[in-house]
C-alpha positions in Angstrom: -9.5 -3.5 -33.1 -6.1 -5.3 -32.4 -6.5 -9.0 -32.5 -6.0 -10.8 -29.4 -3.0 -13.0 -29.8 -2.9 -16.6 -28.5 -1.5 -16.7 -24.9 1.4 -18.8 -23.8 2.5 -20.2 -20.6 0.7 -21.3 -17.5 -1.3 -19.4 -15.1 -0.4 -19.3 -11.5 -3.3 -20.7 -9.3 -5.3 -18.3 -7.3 -7.3 -20.5 -5.0 -7.0 -21.6 -1.4 -5.7 -25.2 -2.3 -2.7 -23.6 -4.2 -1.6 -21.5 -1.2 1.1 -23.2 0.6 3.4 -20.7 2.1 2.3 -18.2 4.9 2.6 -15.3 2.5 0.4 -17.1 -0.1 -2.1 -17.9 2.7 -2.2 -14.2 3.7 -2.7 -13.0 0.1 -5.4 -15.5 -0.4 -7.1 -14.5 2.9 -7.2 -10.8 1.9 -8.6 -11.4 -1.4 -11.3 -13.8 -0.2 -12.2 -11.1 2.5 -12.3 -8.4 -0.3 -14.6 -10.4 -2.3 -17.4 -9.9 0.2 -16.3 -6.9 2.3 -15.3 -3.3 1.8 -11.6 -2.6 2.0 -12.0 -0.3 5.0 -14.0 -2.9 6.9 -11.2 -5.5 6.9 -8.9 -5.4 9.8 -5.5 -7.0 10.0 -6.9 -9.4 12.8 -9.6 -10.5 10.1 -6.9 -11.3 7.6 -4.7 -13.2 10.2 -7.7 -15.3 11.3 -8.8 -16.0 7.6 -5.2 -17.0 6.8 -4.7 -19.2 9.9 -1.8 -17.2 11.1 -1.2 -15.4 14.4 -1.2 -11.6 14.4 2.4 -11.6 15.4 3.1 -13.9 12.3 1.3 -11.5 10.1 3.3 -8.6 11.4 6.5 -10.5 10.5 5.3 -11.1 7.1 3.8 -7.7 6.1 3.6 -4.2 7.1 -0.2 -4.0 6.3 -2.8 -4.6 3.8 -1.2 -2.4 1.2 2.1 -4.4 1.5 0.0 -7.5 1.0 -1.7 -6.2 -2.1 1.7 -5.1 -3.4 3.0 -8.5 -3.1 -0.1 -9.9 -4.8 0.6 -7.5 -7.7 4.2 -8.5 -8.0 3.1 -12.2 -8.1 0.7 -11.3 -10.9 3.6 -9.5 -12.7 5.7 -12.7 -12.4 2.9 -14.9 -13.8 2.4 -12.6 -16.8 6.2 -12.4 -17.5 6.4 -16.2 -17.2 4.5 -16.5 -20.4 7.5 -15.2 -22.2 7.9 -12.2 -24.4 4.7 -10.8 -26.0 4.3 -11.5 -29.8 3.0 -8.9 -32.2 3.9 -6.8 -35.1 4.0 -3.6 -33.3 4.4 -2.3 -29.8 0.6 -1.8 -29.5 -0.3 -5.4 -30.2 2.4 -6.7 -27.8 1.2 -4.4 -25.1 -2.3 -5.6 -25.8 -1.3 -9.2 -25.4 0.5 -8.4 -22.1 -2.4 -6.5 -20.5 -4.9 -9.3 -21.6 -2.6 -11.9 -20.0 -2.8 -9.7 -16.9 -6.6 -9.7 -16.8 -6.4 -13.6 -17.3 -4.4 -13.8 -14.1 -6.7 -11.3 -12.3 -9.9 -13.2 -13.3 -10.3 -15.3 -10.2 -10.3 -12.2 -8.0 -12.8 -10.0 -10.0 -15.0 -9.5 -7.1 -12.2 -8.5 -4.8 -10.8 -6.0 -7.4 -14.3 -4.5 -7.8 -14.4 -3.7 -4.1 -10.8 -2.2 -4.3 -11.8 -0.1 -7.2 -14.6 1.4 -5.4 -12.3 2.0 -2.2 -9.9 4.0 -4.2 -12.6 6.2 -5.7 -13.7 7.1 -2.2 -10.2 7.6 -0.7 -7.7 9.7 -2.7 -4.8 8.8 -0.6 -5.5 5.0 -1.1 -5.8 5.7 -4.7 -2.4 7.3 -4.8 -1.0 4.4 -2.9 -2.4 1.9 -5.5 -1.2 4.1 -8.3 2.4 3.7 -7.0 1.8 -0.1 -7.0 0.5 0.1 -10.7 3.5 2.1 -11.8 5.9 -0.7 -10.6 3.8 -3.2 -12.6 3.5 -0.9 -15.7 7.3 -0.8 -15.9 7.4 -4.6 -16.1 4.5 -4.8 -18.5 6.3 -2.6 -20.8 9.4 -4.6 -20.7 7.3 -7.7 -21.2 6.0 -6.0 -24.4 9.5 -5.2 -25.5 8.9 -1.4 -25.1 11.6 0.9 -23.7 11.7 4.7 -23.7 14.4 6.5 -21.5 14.2 9.9 -19.9 10.9 11.9 -19.9 9.3 9.8 -22.5 9.8 6.7 -20.5 8.1 8.3 -17.6 5.2 9.3 -19.8 5.1 5.7 -21.2 4.7 4.3 -17.6 2.0 6.8 -16.7 0.3 6.2 -19.9 0.4 2.3 -19.3 -1.2 2.9 -15.9 -4.0 4.8 -17.3 -4.4 2.2 -20.1 -4.5 -0.7 -17.6 -6.9 1.2 -15.4 -9.4 1.9 -18.3 -9.2 -1.8 -19.3 -9.8 -3.0 -15.7 -12.8 -0.6 -15.3 -14.5 -2.1 -18.4 -13.5 -5.7 -17.5 -15.1 -5.4 -14.0 -18.5 -5.1 -15.8 -17.8 -7.4 -18.8 -19.7 -10.6 -18.3 -18.9 -11.8 -21.9 -16.6 -14.9 -21.7 -15.0 -13.6 -24.8 -14.3 -10.1 -23.3 -15.2 -8.2 -26.3 -16.1 -5.1 -24.5 -12.9 -5.2 -22.7 -10.7 -5.8 -25.7 -12.4 -3.0 -27.5 -11.8 -0.6 -24.6 -8.1 -1.8 -24.4 -7.6 -1.3 -28.1 -9.1 2.3 -28.0 -6.9 3.3 -25.0 -3.8 1.8 -26.6 -4.5 3.7 -29.8 -4.9 7.0 -27.8 -1.7 6.2 -26.0 0.2 5.5 -29.0 -0.7 8.8 -30.6 0.3 10.7 -27.3 3.6 8.9 -27.3 4.2 9.9 -30.9 3.4 13.6 -30.3 5.5 13.9 -27.1 8.4 12.0 -28.8 8.2 14.5 -31.6 8.3 17.3 -29.1 11.3 15.9 -27.4 13.1 15.5 -30.7 12.4 19.1 -31.4 13.6 20.6 -28.0 16.6 18.2 -27.6 19.1 20.5 -29.6 18.2 23.4 -27.3 18.6 21.5 -23.9 22.2 21.8 -22.4 23.9 18.6 -21.7 26.6 17.7 -19.1 24.8 19.3 -16.2 27.1 20.8 -13.5 30.3 20.3 -15.6 29.0 22.3 -18.6 28.0 25.1 -16.1 31.5 25.1 -14.8 32.9 25.1 -18.3 30.8 28.2 -19.3 31.9 30.0 -16.1 35.5 29.3 -16.8 35.1 30.6 -20.3 
């Protein structure tokens, strides 16, 4: 199993006391409600009341619950990246560090994320919406780990990172060990599988590249003119 590197940087606070702006109050309110209620049972009026804002102000701030959660995810991204570039001998170790940093940021909201996970399993459309949010985060997590792939391989890397993060979170939600041994083992296994898959797909891309036309429309015009 990959060794968990020492984390750097400071965590962004997640409690009510740290919430000062209206947006922070709204995010905190939704997360507090999610800690005790099903996602579908929370209305926008509930969020506004919990946050201490009017419904009109909430409408000005966000389009709905998904927009609030997307902003929460973005703030988690920022907190993870504020720790600086990940350290490690290889890409897998660096991504391991980045994802563990992310779980550290999410730790105060574990109960809320458990309810969200159950909601996505019951509602495919909601699951697709959360997948799009996770994709955006995955791109930044890869960047924080110093990993960049262009073209089709890049899209595979983003999709694979979403799956790896999802597997880590599923284990983490049930992991009561303060050292998170089960979570780290699950993350390490998922990253090893992803590393092998990227290697295989990268090899296939290298094999087919000489047979793929380049230049798009321009090359087709050239062939037609000849």
